[in-house]
DSSP file (Angstrom, degrees, kcal/mol; ACC not computed):
  #  RESIDUE AA STRUCTURE BP1 BP2  ACC     N-H-->O    O-->H-N    N-H-->O    O-->H-N    TCO  KAPPA ALPHA  PHI   PSI    X-CA   Y-CA   Z-CA
    1    1 A M              0   0    0      0, 0.0     2,-0.2     0, 0.0     0, 0.0   0.000 360.0 360.0 360.0 137.0  110.6   67.7  108.9
    2    2 A K        -     0   0    0      1,-0.1     2,-0.2     3,-0.0     3,-0.0  -0.521 360.0-122.5 -77.7 138.6  110.7   71.5  108.9
    3    3 A A        -     0   0    0     -2,-0.2     2,-0.2     1,-0.1    -1,-0.1  -0.538  32.5-105.4 -76.4 146.5  107.8   73.4  107.4
    4    4 A K        -     0   0    0     -2,-0.2     2,-0.4     1,-0.1    -1,-0.1  -0.506  33.3-118.0 -72.9 138.9  108.7   75.8  104.6
    5    5 A R        -     0   0    0     -2,-0.2     2,-0.3     1,-0.0    -1,-0.1  -0.634  27.2-133.4 -79.2 129.0  108.6   79.4  105.6
    6    6 A R        -     0   0    0     -2,-0.4     2,-0.4     1,-0.0    -1,-0.0  -0.595  13.4-152.3 -84.5 144.2  106.0   81.4  103.7
    7    7 A K        -     0   0    0     -2,-0.3     2,-0.4     0, 0.0    -1,-0.0  -0.957   7.4-155.1-116.8 135.2  106.9   84.7  102.1
    8    8 A F        -     0   0    0     -2,-0.4     2,-0.1     1,-0.0    -2,-0.0  -0.861  16.0-121.2-111.5 143.4  104.3   87.4  101.6
    9    9 A T     >  -     0   0    0     -2,-0.4     4,-2.2     1,-0.1     5,-0.2  -0.351  24.6-115.3 -75.8 161.4  104.4   90.2   99.0
   10   10 A A  H  > S+     0   0    0      1,-0.2     4,-2.5     2,-0.2     5,-0.2   0.867 117.1  55.6 -63.9 -36.2  104.2   93.8  100.0
   11   11 A A  H  > S+     0   0    0      2,-0.2     4,-2.3     1,-0.2    -1,-0.2   0.900 107.9  48.1 -64.3 -40.5  100.9   94.1   98.2
   12   12 A F  H  > S+     0   0    0      2,-0.2     4,-2.5     1,-0.2     5,-0.2   0.924 111.7  49.4 -65.1 -44.6   99.4   91.3  100.3
   13   13 A K  H  X S+     0   0    0     -4,-2.2     4,-2.6     1,-0.2    -2,-0.2   0.912 111.7  49.0 -60.9 -42.7  100.7   92.7  103.5
   14   14 A A  H  X S+     0   0    0     -4,-2.5     4,-2.6     2,-0.2    -1,-0.2   0.912 110.2  51.1 -64.3 -42.1   99.3   96.1  102.7
   15   15 A Q  H  X S+     0   0    0     -4,-2.3     4,-2.2     2,-0.2    -2,-0.2   0.929 113.1  44.7 -61.0 -45.9   95.9   94.6  101.8
   16   16 A V  H  X S+     0   0    0     -4,-2.5     4,-2.1     2,-0.2    -2,-0.2   0.902 113.0  51.5 -65.6 -41.2   95.7   92.7  105.1
   17   17 A A  H  X S+     0   0    0     -4,-2.6     4,-2.3    -5,-0.2    -2,-0.2   0.905 109.9  49.1 -63.3 -41.5   96.9   95.8  107.0
   18   18 A I  H  X S+     0   0    0     -4,-2.6     4,-2.1     2,-0.2    -1,-0.2   0.909 110.2  50.7 -65.0 -41.5   94.2   98.0  105.4
   19   19 A E  H  X>S+     0   0    0     -4,-2.2     4,-0.9     1,-0.2     5,-0.6   0.886 110.9  50.1 -61.5 -37.7   91.5   95.4  106.2
   20   20 A S  H  <5S+     0   0    0     -4,-2.1     3,-0.4     1,-0.2    -2,-0.2   0.887 108.9  51.0 -67.5 -39.3   92.7   95.4  109.8
   21   21 A I  H  <5S+     0   0    0     -4,-2.3    -2,-0.2     1,-0.2    -1,-0.2   0.869 103.3  59.0 -66.5 -36.4   92.6   99.2  110.0
   22   22 A K  H  <5S-     0   0    0     -4,-2.1    -1,-0.2    -5,-0.2    -2,-0.2   0.806  91.1-154.9 -62.3 -29.1   89.1   99.2  108.7
   23   23 A E  T  <5 +     0   0    0     -4,-0.9    -3,-0.1    -3,-0.4    -2,-0.1   0.801  50.5 131.6  57.3  34.6   88.1   97.1  111.7
   24   24 A R  S   <S+     0   0    0     -5,-0.6     2,-0.3     1,-0.1    -1,-0.1   0.802  73.6  33.7 -79.6 -31.3   85.1   95.6  109.9
   25   25 A D  S    S-     0   0    0     -6,-0.4    -2,-0.1     1,-0.1    -1,-0.1  -0.860  93.9-103.2-120.9 157.2   86.1   92.1  110.9
   26   26 A S     >  -     0   0    0     -2,-0.3     4,-2.3     1,-0.1     5,-0.2  -0.305  33.9-109.4 -73.1 164.0   87.9   90.9  114.0
   27   27 A L  H  > S+     0   0    0      1,-0.2     4,-2.5     2,-0.2     5,-0.2   0.873 120.5  54.0 -60.9 -38.2   91.6   90.0  114.0
   28   28 A A  H  > S+     0   0    0      2,-0.2     4,-2.1     1,-0.2    -1,-0.2   0.890 108.0  49.5 -64.9 -39.7   90.7   86.3  114.4
   29   29 A D  H  > S+     0   0    0      2,-0.2     4,-2.6     1,-0.2    -2,-0.2   0.912 112.2  47.4 -66.2 -41.9   88.4   86.5  111.3
   30   30 A L  H  X S+     0   0    0     -4,-2.3     4,-2.8     2,-0.2     5,-0.2   0.909 110.7  52.3 -64.3 -41.2   91.0   88.2  109.2
   31   31 A A  H  X>S+     0   0    0     -4,-2.5     5,-1.6     1,-0.2     4,-0.9   0.898 112.4  45.4 -62.2 -40.2   93.6   85.7  110.4
   32   32 A K  H  <5S+     0   0    0     -4,-2.1    -2,-0.2     3,-0.2    -1,-0.2   0.918 114.2  48.4 -68.9 -43.2   91.4   82.8  109.3
   33   33 A R  H  <5S+     0   0    0     -4,-2.6    -2,-0.2     1,-0.2    -1,-0.2   0.914 122.3  32.6 -64.9 -44.2   90.5   84.4  106.0
   34   34 A Y  H  <5S-     0   0    0     -4,-2.8    -1,-0.2    -5,-0.2    -2,-0.2   0.447 104.4-125.3 -94.8  -0.6   94.0   85.2  105.0
   35   35 A E  T  <5 +     0   0    0     -4,-0.9     2,-0.3    -5,-0.2    -3,-0.2   0.922  67.5 127.0  55.8  49.7   95.6   82.2  106.7
   36   36 A V      < -     0   0    0     -5,-1.6    -1,-0.2    -6,-0.2    -2,-0.2  -0.963  67.6-100.0-132.9 148.4   98.0   84.3  108.7
   37   37 A H    >>  -     0   0    0     -2,-0.3     4,-1.6     1,-0.1     3,-0.9  -0.443  30.4-123.7 -68.4 141.2   98.6   84.4  112.4
   38   38 A P  H 3> S+     0   0    0      0, 0.0     4,-2.3     0, 0.0     5,-0.2   0.822 110.7  60.0 -55.5 -33.2   96.9   87.4  114.2
   39   39 A N  H 3> S+     0   0    0      1,-0.2     4,-2.2     2,-0.2     5,-0.1   0.878 103.2  51.5 -63.7 -36.2  100.2   88.6  115.6
   40   40 A M  H <> S+     0   0    0     -3,-0.9     4,-2.8     2,-0.2     5,-0.2   0.909 108.8  50.5 -65.9 -41.3  101.5   89.0  112.0
   41   41 A I  H  X S+     0   0    0     -4,-1.6     4,-2.5     1,-0.2    -2,-0.2   0.922 110.7  49.2 -62.6 -43.3   98.5   91.1  111.1
   42   42 A S  H  X S+     0   0    0     -4,-2.3     4,-2.2     2,-0.2    -1,-0.2   0.898 112.2  48.6 -62.0 -40.5   99.0   93.3  114.1
   43   43 A K  H  X S+     0   0    0     -4,-2.2     4,-2.4     2,-0.2    -2,-0.2   0.925 112.0  48.0 -65.8 -45.1  102.6   93.7  113.2
   44   44 A W  H  X S+     0   0    0     -4,-2.8     4,-2.5     1,-0.2    -2,-0.2   0.885 111.3  51.4 -62.8 -39.2  101.8   94.6  109.6
   45   45 A K  H  X S+     0   0    0     -4,-2.5     4,-2.4    -5,-0.2    -1,-0.2   0.920 110.1  48.7 -63.3 -44.2   99.2   97.0  110.7
   46   46 A Q  H  X S+     0   0    0     -4,-2.2     4,-2.4     2,-0.2    -2,-0.2   0.921 113.4  46.2 -63.0 -45.1  101.6   98.8  113.1
   47   47 A V  H  X S+     0   0    0     -4,-2.4     4,-2.3     2,-0.2    -1,-0.2   0.901 111.6  52.8 -64.6 -41.1  104.3   99.1  110.4
   48   48 A F  H  X S+     0   0    0     -4,-2.5     4,-0.6     1,-0.2    -2,-0.2   0.922 112.1  44.4 -60.7 -45.6  101.7  100.3  107.9
   49   49 A I  H >< S+     0   0    0     -4,-2.4     3,-0.6     1,-0.2     4,-0.4   0.911 113.9  49.9 -66.9 -42.7  100.5  103.0  110.2
   50   50 A E  H 3< S+     0   0    0     -4,-2.4     3,-0.4     1,-0.2    -2,-0.2   0.873 118.7  37.4 -64.3 -37.5  104.1  104.1  111.2
   51   51 A R  H >< S+     0   0    0     -4,-2.3     3,-1.2     1,-0.2     4,-0.4   0.377  87.3  96.7 -99.0   4.6  105.3  104.3  107.6
   52   52 A S  T XX S+     0   0    0     -4,-0.6     3,-1.1    -3,-0.6     4,-0.6   0.792  75.0  65.1 -66.0 -26.6  102.2  105.8  106.0
   53   53 A S  H >> S+     0   0    0     -3,-0.4     4,-0.9    -4,-0.4     3,-0.6   0.765  87.5  70.8 -67.3 -23.1  103.6  109.3  106.3
   54   54 A E  H <> S+     0   0    0     -3,-1.2     4,-1.3     1,-0.2    -1,-0.2   0.800  87.9  64.4 -62.4 -28.7  106.3  108.3  103.8
   55   55 A I  H <4 S+     0   0    0     -3,-1.1    -1,-0.2    -4,-0.4    -2,-0.2   0.902 106.6  41.3 -61.7 -41.0  103.7  108.2  101.0
   56   56 A F  H << S+     0   0    0     -3,-0.6    -1,-0.2    -4,-0.6    -2,-0.2   0.619 106.8  63.2 -85.7 -13.2  103.0  111.9  101.3
   57   57 A E  H  < S+     0   0    0     -4,-0.9     2,-0.2    -3,-0.2    -1,-0.2   0.802  93.8  70.7 -79.7 -29.6  106.7  112.9  101.8
   58   58 A T  S  < S-     0   0    0     -4,-1.3     0, 0.0    -3,-0.2     0, 0.0  -0.592  91.8-107.8 -89.2 150.7  107.7  111.7   98.3
   59   59 A A        -     0   0    0     -2,-0.2     3,-0.1     1,-0.1    -1,-0.1  -0.480  38.7-106.5 -73.4 144.4  106.6  113.4   95.1
   60   60 A P        -     0   0    0      0, 0.0    -1,-0.1     0, 0.0     3,-0.1  -0.360  45.5 -91.2 -68.1 153.3  104.0  111.6   93.1
   61   61 A P        -     0   0    0      0, 0.0     2,-0.2     0, 0.0    -3,-0.0  -0.279  49.5 -91.2 -65.1 152.0  105.3  110.0   89.9
   62   62 A E        -     0   0    0      1,-0.1     3,-0.1    -3,-0.1    -3,-0.0  -0.453  37.6-170.6 -64.6 125.9  105.2  112.1   86.7
   63   63 A E        +     0   0    0     -2,-0.2     2,-1.1     1,-0.2     3,-0.3   0.291  61.6  96.3-104.2   9.7  101.9  111.4   85.0
   64   64 A N     >  +     0   0    0      1,-0.2     4,-1.8     2,-0.1    -1,-0.2  -0.435  42.5 145.9 -95.9  59.7  102.7  113.2   81.7
   65   65 A F  H  >  +     0   0    0     -2,-1.1     4,-2.7     1,-0.2    -1,-0.2   0.885  64.7  54.8 -65.7 -41.1  103.8  110.0   80.0
   66   66 A E  H  > S+     0   0    0     -3,-0.3     4,-2.4     1,-0.2    -1,-0.2   0.907 109.0  46.8 -63.9 -43.1  102.5  110.9   76.5
   67   67 A A  H  > S+     0   0    0      2,-0.2     4,-2.1     1,-0.2    -1,-0.2   0.904 113.6  49.4 -64.8 -40.8  104.5  114.2   76.4
   68   68 A E  H  X S+     0   0    0     -4,-1.8     4,-2.2     2,-0.2    -2,-0.2   0.893 110.3  51.4 -64.0 -39.9  107.6  112.3   77.7
   69   69 A R  H  X S+     0   0    0     -4,-2.7     4,-2.5     2,-0.2    -2,-0.2   0.931 110.3  47.8 -63.0 -46.7  107.1  109.7   75.0
   70   70 A E  H  X S+     0   0    0     -4,-2.4     4,-2.2     1,-0.2    -1,-0.2   0.889 110.6  52.6 -62.4 -39.4  106.8  112.2   72.2
   71   71 A K  H  X S+     0   0    0     -4,-2.1     4,-1.9     2,-0.2    -1,-0.2   0.908 110.6  47.2 -62.8 -42.5  110.0  114.0   73.5
   72   72 A L  H  X S+     0   0    0     -4,-2.2     4,-2.5     2,-0.2    -2,-0.2   0.897 110.6  51.2 -67.8 -40.9  111.9  110.7   73.4
   73   73 A F  H  X S+     0   0    0     -4,-2.5     4,-2.4     1,-0.2    -1,-0.2   0.889 109.4  51.4 -63.4 -38.0  110.7  109.8   69.9
   74   74 A A  H  X S+     0   0    0     -4,-2.2     4,-2.3     2,-0.2    -1,-0.2   0.903 110.1  49.3 -64.2 -40.4  111.8  113.2   68.7
   75   75 A K  H  X S+     0   0    0     -4,-1.9     4,-2.5     2,-0.2    -2,-0.2   0.904 109.7  51.3 -65.8 -41.2  115.2  112.7   70.2
   76   76 A I  H  X S+     0   0    0     -4,-2.5     4,-2.3     1,-0.2    -2,-0.2   0.927 110.5  49.3 -60.9 -44.5  115.5  109.3   68.6
   77   77 A G  H  X S+     0   0    0     -4,-2.4     4,-2.0     1,-0.2    -2,-0.2   0.918 111.1  49.1 -60.8 -44.4  114.6  110.8   65.2
   78   78 A R  H  X S+     0   0    0     -4,-2.3     4,-2.3     1,-0.2    -1,-0.2   0.899 111.0  50.0 -63.2 -41.6  117.2  113.6   65.6
   79   79 A L  H  X S+     0   0    0     -4,-2.5     4,-2.5     1,-0.2    -1,-0.2   0.873 108.9  52.2 -66.3 -37.3  119.9  111.1   66.6
   80   80 A E  H  X S+     0   0    0     -4,-2.3     4,-2.5     2,-0.2    -1,-0.2   0.902 109.5  49.3 -65.0 -39.9  119.1  108.9   63.6
   81   81 A V  H  X S+     0   0    0     -4,-2.0     4,-2.3     2,-0.2    -2,-0.2   0.921 112.0  48.6 -64.1 -43.5  119.4  111.9   61.3
   82   82 A E  H  X S+     0   0    0     -4,-2.3     4,-2.4     2,-0.2    -2,-0.2   0.907 111.3  50.0 -62.6 -42.0  122.7  112.8   62.9
   83   83 A R  H  X S+     0   0    0     -4,-2.5     4,-2.3     2,-0.2    -2,-0.2   0.927 111.2  48.3 -62.5 -46.3  124.0  109.2   62.5
   84   84 A D  H  X S+     0   0    0     -4,-2.5     4,-2.2     1,-0.2    -1,-0.2   0.895 111.5  50.5 -61.7 -39.7  123.0  109.1   58.9
   85   85 A W  H  X S+     0   0    0     -4,-2.3     4,-2.5     1,-0.2    -1,-0.2   0.907 110.1  49.6 -65.2 -41.6  124.7  112.4   58.2
   86   86 A L  H  X S+     0   0    0     -4,-2.4     4,-2.5     2,-0.2    -2,-0.2   0.879 109.5  51.7 -65.5 -37.8  127.9  111.2   59.9
   87   87 A K  H  X S+     0   0    0     -4,-2.3     4,-2.0     2,-0.2    -2,-0.2   0.929 111.2  47.9 -61.5 -45.1  127.9  108.0   57.8
   88   88 A K  H  X S+     0   0    0     -4,-2.2     4,-2.0     1,-0.2    -2,-0.2   0.922 113.2  47.1 -62.7 -45.7  127.5  110.1   54.7
   89   89 A I  H  X S+     0   0    0     -4,-2.5     4,-2.0     1,-0.2    -1,-0.2   0.895 110.6  52.0 -63.7 -41.5  130.3  112.5   55.7
   90   90 A S  H  X>S+     0   0    0     -4,-2.5     5,-2.9     1,-0.2     4,-0.6   0.867 109.5  49.9 -66.4 -35.4  132.7  109.6   56.6
   91   91 A K  H ><5S+     0   0    0     -4,-2.0     3,-0.5     3,-0.2    -1,-0.2   0.896 111.0  49.4 -66.4 -40.5  132.1  108.0   53.2
   92   92 A M  H 3<5S+     0   0    0     -4,-2.0    -2,-0.2     1,-0.2    -1,-0.2   0.844 111.4  48.9 -67.6 -32.6  132.8  111.2   51.5
   93   93 A A  H 3<5S-     0   0    0     -4,-2.0    -1,-0.2    -5,-0.2    -2,-0.2   0.574 115.8-117.2 -83.2  -9.7  136.0  111.7   53.5
   94   94 A G  T <<5       0   0    0     -4,-0.6    -3,-0.2    -3,-0.5    -2,-0.1   0.766 360.0 360.0  81.2  26.9  137.1  108.1   52.7
   95   95 A L      <       0   0    0     -5,-2.9    -4,-0.2    -6,-0.2    -5,-0.1   0.443 360.0 360.0 -92.1 360.0  137.0  106.8   56.3
């Protein structure tokens, strides 16, 4: 009977790769702790290091959530007023 193939999340891979980069424990110890083959840890570490520059190439997410939220609520309010006004006008026009 075939064993089921395990799938790991990106967060798990990143955590293991970072632990590997820190080099506080040997690869064998990490493999035992996370129940992953040492070759997989080495591969994840290599990919992590190669693609780490992508983090700094992209712009950080907008952290002004509260201002954006207030702006959206104001727009919703304005649209509701416009909708109510259009309903009133359409009733007056007999539509």
